[in-house]
C-alpha positions as CSV (number, residue, x, y, z in Angstrom):
1,X,24.9,-11.0,-5.8
2,X,27.5,-10.0,-3.5
3,X,26.2,-8.2,-0.4
4,X,28.7,-6.1,0.2
5,X,27.6,-4.2,-3.3
6,X,25.7,-1.0,-2.4
7,X,22.5,-1.9,-4.3
8,X,21.9,-4.8,-2.0
9,X,23.0,-3.8,0.9
10,X,21.1,-5.2,4.1
11,X,22.1,-4.3,8.0
12,X,23.8,-7.6,9.8
13,X,21.4,-8.0,12.4
14,X,17.9,-9.2,11.6
15,X,15.2,-6.2,12.3
16,X,12.8,-8.6,11.2
17,X,13.2,-11.0,13.3
18,X,13.5,-8.6,16.6
19,X,10.7,-6.9,15.3
20,X,8.0,-10.0,15.4
21,X,9.9,-11.7,18.0
22,X,7.0,-10.0,20.4
23,X,2.4,-8.7,19.7
24,X,3.6,-5.5,19.5
25,X,6.5,-5.5,17.4
26,X,4.3,-7.2,14.7
27,X,1.7,-4.7,15.6
28,X,4.3,-2.0,14.8
29,X,4.9,-4.2,11.3
30,X,1.8,-4.2,10.0
31,X,1.0,-0.5,10.8
32,X,4.3,0.8,9.7
33,X,3.8,-1.5,6.2
34,X,0.7,0.3,5.7
35,X,1.0,3.5,6.7
36,X,1.5,4.9,3.8
37,X,-1.5,3.9,1.9
38,X,-3.2,6.1,4.6
39,X,-1.3,9.0,4.5
40,X,-1.2,8.8,0.4
41,X,-5.1,9.0,0.6
42,X,-5.6,11.8,2.1
43,X,-2.9,13.5,0.2
44,X,-4.7,12.2,-2.7
45,X,-8.0,14.2,-1.4
46,X,-6.0,17.2,-0.9
47,X,-5.0,17.1,-4.3
48,X,-8.3,16.6,-5.7
49,X,-10.2,18.9,-3.8
50,X,-7.5,21.9,-5.3
51,X,-8.0,20.6,-8.9
52,X,-10.9,17.9,-9.6
53,X,-8.6,16.7,-12.5
54,X,-6.2,15.1,-10.3
55,X,-9.0,12.6,-10.5
56,X,-8.0,11.2,-13.4
57,X,-4.2,11.7,-13.0
58,X,-4.2,9.8,-9.8
59,X,-6.2,7.2,-11.0
60,X,-4.2,6.6,-13.8
61,X,-0.9,7.0,-12.5
62,X,-2.0,4.4,-9.7
63,X,-3.4,2.0,-12.8
64,X,0.0,2.7,-14.4
65,X,2.2,1.9,-11.4
66,X,0.4,-1.1,-10.4
67,X,0.8,-2.8,-14.0
68,X,4.2,-1.9,-14.0
69,X,5.0,-3.1,-11.0
70,X,3.3,-6.4,-10.9
71,X,4.4,-6.7,-14.2
72,X,8.5,-6.2,-12.9
73,X,7.4,-7.9,-9.9
74,X,6.2,-11.3,-11.4
75,X,9.8,-11.5,-13.5
76,X,11.5,-12.2,-9.7
77,X,14.6,-10.5,-10.7
78,X,15.4,-11.3,-6.9
79,X,13.6,-12.5,-4.0
80,X,13.1,-10.3,-1.3
81,X,16.3,-10.1,1.2
82,X,13.5,-11.4,4.1
83,X,13.6,-14.6,2.5
84,X,17.3,-15.2,2.9
85,X,17.0,-15.0,6.7
86,X,13.7,-16.4,6.9
87,X,11.3,-19.0,5.2
88,X,7.7,-16.8,5.4
89,X,5.9,-13.8,5.0
90,X,5.4,-12.0,8.6
91,X,1.8,-12.2,9.9
92,X,-0.3,-9.6,9.4
93,X,1.0,-9.0,5.6
94,X,-0.2,-10.2,2.5
95,X,1.8,-13.3,1.6
96,X,1.4,-13.0,-2.6
97,X,2.6,-9.6,-2.6
98,X,5.9,-10.5,-0.9
99,X,6.6,-14.1,-2.7
100,X,6.8,-12.1,-6.3
101,X,10.1,-10.7,-7.0
102,X,11.5,-7.4,-4.7
103,X,11.6,-4.9,-7.9
104,X,11.3,-2.3,-7.7
105,X,9.7,-1.1,-4.6
106,X,5.6,-0.1,-5.2
107,X,5.6,2.1,-2.0
108,X,8.7,4.5,-3.2
109,X,7.0,4.4,-6.8
110,X,4.0,6.4,-5.3
111,X,5.6,8.0,-2.6
112,X,7.6,9.1,-5.8
113,X,5.0,9.9,-8.2
114,X,2.7,11.9,-5.0
115,X,5.7,14.0,-4.1
116,X,6.4,15.2,-7.9
117,X,2.0,15.8,-7.9
118,X,2.5,17.9,-4.9
119,X,5.5,19.7,-5.8
120,X,3.6,21.0,-8.5
121,X,0.3,21.9,-7.2
122,X,1.6,22.6,-3.4
123,X,-0.8,21.5,-1.4
124,X,1.2,20.1,1.3
125,X,4.5,21.3,3.0
126,X,7.0,19.1,0.8
127,X,8.7,18.5,4.1
128,X,6.5,17.3,5.5
129,X,5.6,14.5,3.2
130,X,9.5,14.1,2.9
131,X,9.4,13.4,6.7
132,X,6.2,10.9,6.8
133,X,7.4,9.0,3.5
134,X,11.3,8.7,3.4
135,X,11.3,6.7,7.0
136,X,8.1,4.6,6.4
137,X,10.7,3.6,2.9
138,X,13.8,3.1,4.7
139,X,12.1,1.1,7.0
140,X,11.3,-1.0,4.8
141,X,14.9,-1.7,4.1
142,X,16.0,-1.9,6.9
143,X,13.1,-4.7,7.8
144,X,14.5,-6.7,4.7
145,X,11.4,-5.9,2.7
146,X,13.7,-4.0,-0.4
147,X,17.0,-3.6,-1.5
148,X,18.4,-0.2,-2.0
149,X,18.1,-1.3,-5.6
150,X,14.5,-1.8,-5.4
151,X,13.7,1.6,-3.9
152,X,16.5,3.5,-6.8
153,X,13.8,1.3,-9.8
154,X,10.8,2.8,-7.7
155,X,12.3,6.5,-7.9
156,X,12.9,6.0,-11.8
157,X,9.6,4.0,-12.6
158,X,7.7,7.1,-10.0
159,X,9.0,9.7,-11.8
160,X,8.0,8.0,-15.0
161,X,4.5,7.7,-14.0
162,X,4.4,11.2,-12.7
163,X,5.7,12.1,-16.1
164,X,3.0,10.3,-18.3
165,X,-0.1,10.8,-16.2
166,X,0.9,15.0,-15.1
167,X,-0.5,15.9,-18.6
168,X,-4.1,14.6,-18.4
169,X,-7.1,17.0,-18.5
170,X,-10.7,15.9,-19.3
171,X,-12.9,17.5,-20.3
172,X,-15.1,19.7,-17.2
173,X,-18.2,18.3,-18.5
174,X,-17.1,15.0,-16.9
175,X,-15.4,16.9,-14.4
176,X,-18.1,18.4,-13.3
177,X,-19.7,15.3,-12.9
178,X,-16.9,13.8,-10.5
179,X,-17.1,16.8,-8.7
180,X,-20.4,16.5,-8.0
181,X,-19.6,13.0,-6.4
182,X,-16.1,14.3,-4.6
183,X,-18.5,16.8,-2.7
184,X,-21.3,14.4,-1.9
185,X,-19.0,12.0,-0.7
186,X,-16.9,14.1,1.5
187,X,-19.6,17.1,2.6
188,X,-17.6,19.7,0.5
189,X,-20.3,22.2,-0.2
């Protein structure tokens, strides 16, 4: 694998080493790594609140993306770039998630299918969505968790996941039950 190839680009500086050299840097790494999940949970809330059937779409899209991602990562097409410079996963991250292959980026898969759900529903400003997710995803390349090709794979898979799950429609009787549970959990009248 030739490092000059744009698909496998990595910065010359070891930003993972720089960031993890201080306790505040290690904390920042963990926060930035998991921040996208909190944001996507909020987006899920907005999507489900706007259309209860989105509960099923998001559920099945998440399951589909996890199955595809886990399968492809278990094939280990290539290891994560951070392991070229380091032999261990940074403290605070789940080691077994990082020991599998780098391809595809699960963060990118989820960000893409959520973006497409947001575009189709209009529940959140798209520029704000991109302003939050894109830096977090590109950070994962800069830090050495992924190569650019992992992001491209994540984009393609995210589109596929959206397409196969966007047409799901559950019967209103089942959706009414989910609506009641959703409204109760989130104190919506």
